[in-house]
Backbone as JSON Lines, residues from 0, in Angstrom:
{"i":0,"aa":"P","n":[0.84,-1.19,0.0],"ca":[0.0,0.0,0.0],"c":[0.89,1.26,0.0]}
{"i":1,"aa":"P","n":[0.41,2.32,-0.63],"ca":[1.19,3.55,-0.67],"c":[1.32,4.16,0.72]}
{"i":2,"aa":"V","n":[2.42,4.81,0.94],"ca":[2.68,5.43,2.23],"c":[1.79,6.64,2.43]}
{"i":3,"aa":"H","n":[1.66,7.48,1.4],"ca":[0.83,8.67,1.48],"c":[-0.5,8.43,0.8]}
{"i":4,"aa":"T","n":[-1.56,8.79,1.46],"ca":[-2.87,8.69,0.84],"c":[-3.46,10.08,0.74]}
{"i":5,"aa":"G","n":[-4.29,10.29,-0.23],"ca":[-4.91,11.59,-0.4],"c":[-4.09,12.46,-1.35]}
{"i":6,"aa":"T","n":[-4.65,13.6,-1.66],"ca":[-3.97,14.51,-2.58],"c":[-2.93,15.33,-1.82]}
{"i":7,"aa":"F","n":[-2.16,16.02,-2.6],"ca":[-1.13,16.87,-2.02],"c":[-1.74,17.91,-1.08]}
{"i":8,"aa":"S","n":[-2.83,18.55,-1.5],"ca":[-3.44,19.59,-0.67],"c":[-3.97,19.02,0.64]}
{"i":9,"aa":"E","n":[-4.49,17.77,0.61],"ca":[-4.95,17.15,1.86],"c":[-3.79,16.88,2.79]}
{"i":10,"aa":"R","n":[-2.71,16.38,2.24],"ca":[-1.53,16.12,3.07],"c":[-0.99,17.43,3.63]}
{"i":11,"aa":"K","n":[-1.05,18.48,2.83],"ca":[-0.56,19.79,3.26],"c":[-1.4,20.3,4.44]}
{"i":12,"aa":"R","n":[-2.73,20.18,4.34],"ca":[-3.61,20.61,5.43],"c":[-3.35,19.8,6.69]}
{"i":13,"aa":"N","n":[-3.17,18.5,6.54],"ca":[-2.94,17.63,7.69],"c":[-1.6,17.89,8.35]}
{"i":14,"aa":"S","n":[-0.66,18.42,7.62],"ca":[0.66,18.64,8.19],"c":[0.84,20.06,8.7]}
{"i":15,"aa":"S","n":[-0.23,20.84,8.81],"ca":[-0.11,22.22,9.27],"c":[0.46,22.31,10.68]}
{"i":16,"aa":"A","n":[0.23,21.3,11.47],"ca":[0.75,21.31,12.84],"c":[2.29,21.21,12.84]}
{"i":17,"aa":"T","n":[2.82,20.5,11.88],"ca":[4.26,20.35,11.83],"c":[4.93,21.46,11.03]}
{"i":18,"aa":"S","n":[4.14,22.31,10.38],"ca":[4.74,23.35,9.55],"c":[5.52,24.37,10.37]}
{"i":19,"aa":"D","n":[5.05,24.66,11.6],"ca":[5.78,25.59,12.45],"c":[7.17,25.04,12.79]}
{"i":20,"aa":"A","n":[7.22,23.77,13.09],"ca":[8.5,23.15,13.41],"c":[9.41,23.14,12.19]}
{"i":21,"aa":"S","n":[8.85,22.84,11.01],"ca":[9.7,22.8,9.82],"c":[10.16,24.19,9.43]}
{"i":22,"aa":"T","n":[9.33,25.22,9.67],"ca":[9.73,26.59,9.38],"c":[10.88,27.0,10.29]}
{"i":23,"aa":"T","n":[10.78,26.64,11.55],"ca":[11.84,26.95,12.5],"c":[13.13,26.24,12.1]}
{"i":24,"aa":"L","n":[13.0,24.99,11.7],"ca":[14.16,24.24,11.26],"c":[14.78,24.88,10.02]}
{"i":25,"aa":"H","n":[13.91,25.31,9.09],"ca":[14.4,25.96,7.88],"c":[15.17,27.24,8.22]}
{"i":26,"aa":"K","n":[14.63,28.05,9.13],"ca":[15.29,29.3,9.52],"c":[16.64,29.01,10.18]}
{"i":27,"aa":"T","n":[16.69,27.96,11.01],"ca":[17.93,27.6,11.67],"c":[18.98,27.18,10.64]}
{"i":28,"aa":"R","n":[18.57,26.37,9.69],"ca":[19.5,25.93,8.65],"c":[20.0,27.12,7.84]}
{"i":29,"aa":"K","n":[19.1,28.05,7.55],"ca":[19.48,29.23,6.77],"c":[20.51,30.06,7.54]}
{"i":30,"aa":"K","n":[20.32,30.22,8.86],"ca":[21.28,30.96,9.68],"c":[22.65,30.29,9.65]}
{"i":31,"aa":"I","n":[22.65,28.98,9.75],"ca":[23.91,28.25,9.75],"c":[24.62,28.43,8.42]}
{"i":32,"aa":"K","n":[23.88,28.39,7.32],"ca":[24.5,28.53,6.01],"c":[25.05,29.93,5.78]}
{"i":33,"aa":"T","n":[24.35,30.95,6.3],"ca":[24.78,32.32,6.05],"c":[25.81,32.81,7.05]}
{"i":34,"aa":"R","n":[26.02,32.07,8.11],"ca":[27.01,32.45,9.1],"c":[28.39,32.48,8.48]}
{"i":35,"aa":"K","n":[29.21,33.42,8.92],"ca":[30.57,33.47,8.43],"c":[31.29,32.23,8.91]}
{"i":36,"aa":"K","n":[31.92,31.57,7.99],"ca":[32.61,30.33,8.36],"c":[33.95,30.67,9.0]}
{"i":37,"aa":"T","n":[34.17,30.09,10.15],"ca":[35.46,30.23,10.8],"c":[36.18,28.91,10.65]}
{"i":38,"aa":"S","n":[37.31,28.95,10.07],"ca":[38.05,27.75,9.77],"c":[39.15,27.53,10.81]}
{"i":39,"aa":"T","n":[39.37,26.27,11.12],"ca":[40.47,25.94,12.01],"c":[41.74,25.73,11.21]}
{"i":40,"aa":"K","n":[41.61,25.77,9.88],"ca":[42.78,25.61,9.04],"c":[43.66,26.85,9.13]}
{"i":41,"aa":"Q","n":[44.94,26.64,8.93],"ca":[45.86,27.76,8.91],"c":[45.69,28.5,7.59]}
{"i":42,"aa":"P","n":[46.0,29.8,7.58],"ca":[45.9,30.54,6.32],"c":[46.87,29.97,5.3]}
{"i":43,"aa":"K","n":[46.57,30.24,4.03],"ca":[47.43,29.73,2.97],"c":[48.85,30.25,3.15]}
{"i":44,"aa":"T","n":[49.77,29.35,2.93],"ca":[51.18,29.7,3.09],"c":[51.77,29.88,1.7]}
{"i":45,"aa":"G","n":[52.57,30.92,1.55],"ca":[53.18,31.2,0.27],"c":[54.28,30.21,-0.07]}
{"i":46,"aa":"F","n":[54.65,30.22,-1.34],"ca":[55.67,29.3,-1.83],"c":[57.0,29.52,-1.1]}
{"i":47,"aa":"D","n":[57.35,30.78,-0.86],"ca":[58.62,31.06,-0.17],"c":[58.64,30.45,1.23]}
{"i":48,"aa":"E","n":[57.53,30.56,1.94],"ca":[57.45,29.98,3.28],"c":[57.55,28.46,3.21]}
{"i":49,"aa":"R","n":[56.92,27.86,2.2],"ca":[57.02,26.41,2.03],"c":[58.47,25.99,1.78]}
{"i":50,"aa":"C","n":[59.17,26.78,0.98],"ca":[60.59,26.48,0.72],"c":[61.39,26.57,2.01]}
{"i":51,"aa":"N","n":[61.1,27.57,2.84],"ca":[61.79,27.69,4.13],"c":[61.49,26.5,5.03]}
{"i":52,"aa":"Q","n":[60.22,26.06,5.04],"ca":[59.85,24.89,5.83],"c":[60.58,23.65,5.32]}
{"i":53,"aa":"L","n":[60.7,23.56,4.0],"ca":[61.39,22.41,3.41],"c":[62.88,22.44,3.75]}
{"i":54,"aa":"L","n":[63.46,23.63,3.76],"ca":[64.87,23.76,4.15],"c":[65.08,23.32,5.61]}
{"i":55,"aa":"R","n":[64.17,23.72,6.48],"ca":[64.27,23.3,7.89],"c":[64.13,21.79,8.01]}
{"i":56,"aa":"F","n":[63.22,21.21,7.21],"ca":[63.06,19.75,7.21],"c":[64.36,19.09,6.76]}
{"i":57,"aa":"K","n":[64.97,19.64,5.71],"ca":[66.22,19.07,5.19],"c":[67.35,19.17,6.22]}
{"i":58,"aa":"E","n":[67.41,20.3,6.93],"ca":[68.43,20.47,7.97],"c":[68.28,19.42,9.06]}
{"i":59,"aa":"E","n":[67.04,19.12,9.4],"ca":[66.78,18.17,10.47],"c":[67.0,16.72,10.05]}
{"i":60,"aa":"F","n":[66.55,16.37,8.84],"ca":[66.57,14.97,8.42],"c":[67.61,14.64,7.35]}
{"i":61,"aa":"G","n":[68.2,15.65,6.72],"ca":[69.23,15.41,5.73],"c":[68.72,15.1,4.33]}
{"i":62,"aa":"H","n":[67.43,15.18,4.12],"ca":[66.84,14.95,2.79],"c":[65.55,15.75,2.65]}
{"i":63,"aa":"C","n":[65.0,15.79,1.45],"ca":[63.78,16.57,1.18],"c":[62.57,15.7,0.92]}
{"i":64,"aa":"N","n":[62.66,14.42,1.21],"ca":[61.55,13.5,0.96],"c":[60.56,13.54,2.12]}
{"i":65,"aa":"V","n":[59.76,14.58,2.16],"ca":[58.77,14.73,3.23],"c":[57.7,13.66,3.04]}
{"i":66,"aa":"P","n":[57.52,12.77,4.02],"ca":[56.51,11.72,3.86],"c":[55.1,12.32,3.83]}
{"i":67,"aa":"R","n":[54.22,11.64,3.15],"ca":[52.84,12.13,3.03],"c":[52.16,12.28,4.38]}
{"i":68,"aa":"R","n":[52.52,11.47,5.32],"ca":[51.88,11.49,6.64],"c":[52.83,12.07,7.69]}
{"i":69,"aa":"Y","n":[53.5,13.16,7.33],"ca":[54.43,13.82,8.25],"c":[53.63,14.55,9.32]}
{"i":70,"aa":"A","n":[53.64,14.03,10.53],"ca":[52.77,14.52,11.6],"c":[53.15,15.92,12.09]}
{"i":71,"aa":"D","n":[54.43,16.28,12.04],"ca":[54.84,17.59,12.56],"c":[54.34,18.74,11.72]}
{"i":72,"aa":"N","n":[54.15,18.53,10.43],"ca":[53.65,19.59,9.55],"c":[52.88,18.95,8.39]}
{"i":73,"aa":"P","n":[51.64,18.53,8.64],"ca":[50.86,17.84,7.61],"c":[50.65,18.69,6.35]}
{"i":74,"aa":"S","n":[50.57,20.01,6.51],"ca":[50.34,20.84,5.33],"c":[51.6,20.87,4.44]}
{"i":75,"aa":"L","n":[52.78,20.8,5.02],"ca":[54.0,20.71,4.23],"c":[54.03,19.39,3.49]}
{"i":76,"aa":"A","n":[53.63,18.33,4.16],"ca":[53.59,17.02,3.52],"c":[52.64,17.04,2.32]}
{"i":77,"aa":"H","n":[51.47,17.63,2.51],"ca":[50.49,17.7,1.43],"c":[51.03,18.54,0.27]}
{"i":78,"aa":"C","n":[51.65,19.66,0.58],"ca":[52.2,20.54,-0.42],"c":[53.31,19.85,-1.22]}
{"i":79,"aa":"C","n":[54.2,19.17,-0.54],"ca":[55.29,18.46,-1.21],"c":[54.75,17.36,-2.11]}
{"i":80,"aa":"S","n":[53.74,16.66,-1.64],"ca":[53.13,15.62,-2.45],"c":[52.53,16.22,-3.72]}
{"i":81,"aa":"A","n":[51.83,17.35,-3.58],"ca":[51.23,18.02,-4.74],"c":[52.31,18.51,-5.71]}
{"i":82,"aa":"M","n":[53.41,19.04,-5.15],"ca":[54.5,19.51,-6.02],"c":[55.15,18.35,-6.76]}
{"i":83,"aa":"R","n":[55.34,17.22,-6.08],"ca":[55.92,16.05,-6.75],"c":[55.05,15.6,-7.91]}
{"i":84,"aa":"Q","n":[53.75,15.52,-7.67],"ca":[52.83,15.09,-8.72],"c":[52.84,16.07,-9.88]}
{"i":85,"aa":"A","n":[52.84,17.37,-9.57],"ca":[52.84,18.39,-10.62],"c":[54.14,18.33,-11.42]}
{"i":86,"aa":"Y","n":[55.24,18.14,-10.73],"ca":[56.54,18.06,-11.4],"c":[56.57,16.87,-12.36]}
{"i":87,"aa":"N","n":[56.12,15.73,-11.87],"ca":[56.12,14.52,-12.71],"c":[55.21,14.69,-13.91]}
{"i":88,"aa":"K","n":[54.04,15.27,-13.72],"ca":[53.13,15.5,-14.84],"c":[53.74,16.47,-15.84]}
{"i":89,"aa":"R","n":[54.38,17.5,-15.32],"ca":[54.98,18.5,-16.21],"c":[56.12,17.87,-17.01]}
{"i":90,"aa":"Q","n":[56.9,16.98,-16.4],"ca":[57.99,16.31,-17.09],"c":[57.46,15.42,-18.21]}
{"i":91,"aa":"Q","n":[56.23,14.91,-18.03],"ca":[55.62,14.05,-19.04],"c":[54.82,14.85,-20.07]}
{"i":92,"aa":"G","n":[54.82,16.19,-19.92],"ca":[54.11,17.04,-20.87],"c":[52.62,17.14,-20.61]}
{"i":93,"aa":"M","n":[52.19,16.74,-19.43],"ca":[50.77,16.78,-19.08],"c":[50.45,18.08,-18.36]}
{"i":94,"aa":"K","n":[49.16,18.44,-18.37],"ca":[48.72,19.62,-17.63],"c":[48.58,19.27,-16.16]}
{"i":95,"aa":"T","n":[48.72,20.3,-15.33],"ca":[48.59,20.09,-13.88],"c":[47.78,21.22,-13.28]}
{"i":96,"aa":"N","n":[47.11,20.93,-12.18],"ca":[46.32,21.95,-11.47],"c":[47.19,22.81,-10.58]}
{"i":97,"aa":"Y","n":[48.34,22.32,-10.22],"ca":[49.23,23.01,-9.3],"c":[50.13,23.95,-10.1]}
{"i":98,"aa":"T","n":[50.27,25.19,-9.64],"ca":[51.1,26.17,-10.34],"c":[52.56,25.9,-10.0]}
{"i":99,"aa":"L","n":[53.26,25.33,-10.93],"ca":[54.67,25.0,-10.74],"c":[55.44,25.56,-11.93]}
{"i":100,"aa":"S","n":[55.81,26.82,-11.82],"ca":[56.52,27.5,-12.9],"c":[57.97,27.03,-12.95]}
{"i":101,"aa":"Q","n":[58.65,27.39,-14.02],"ca":[60.05,27.02,-14.16],"c":[60.89,27.65,-13.05]}
{"i":102,"aa":"D","n":[60.55,28.88,-12.65],"ca":[61.26,29.54,-11.54],"c":[61.13,28.73,-10.25]}
{"i":103,"aa":"R","n":[59.92,28.24,-9.99],"ca":[59.72,27.45,-8.77],"c":[60.48,26.13,-8.84]}
{"i":104,"aa":"I","n":[60.49,25.53,-10.01],"ca":[61.23,24.27,-10.17],"c":[62.71,24.5,-9.88]}
{"i":105,"aa":"E","n":[63.26,25.58,-10.43],"ca":[64.67,25.9,-10.2],"c":[64.94,26.15,-8.72]}
{"i":106,"aa":"R","n":[64.03,26.84,-8.07],"ca":[64.2,27.09,-6.63],"c":[64.21,25.79,-5.83]}
{"i":107,"aa":"L","n":[63.3,24.9,-6.18],"ca":[63.24,23.61,-5.48],"c":[64.47,22.76,-5.76]}
{"i":108,"aa":"E","n":[64.98,22.82,-6.98],"ca":[66.18,22.05,-7.31],"c":[67.4,22.56,-6.56]}
{"i":109,"aa":"E","n":[67.42,23.86,-6.22],"ca":[68.52,24.42,-5.44],"c":[68.55,23.85,-4.02]}
{"i":110,"aa":"I","n":[67.36,23.56,-3.51],"ca":[67.26,23.03,-2.14],"c":[67.8,21.62,-2.14]}
């Protein structure tokens, strides 16, 4: 048997008691969506700062192979992983979403 019986207008009339609750819920959801989002993420770090972080990593560990799951600085790990992928794609002549200019490549190779 069908779950809903009657026409749409009949169901609408019968649900008038719950309409106040749904309106309140709708307003609450709207407030949440329009609220300014406060992020716990750190602000975007520039390429120069990433290079400095990579230099510090190299000083500490003697290499630049930042593991993907580097707990001390997960954002550096993510950035290095993205740069590696972009570099490899660029070497193969493929397009990449990550901005890795020739200047940046040269800077990374110096490190």
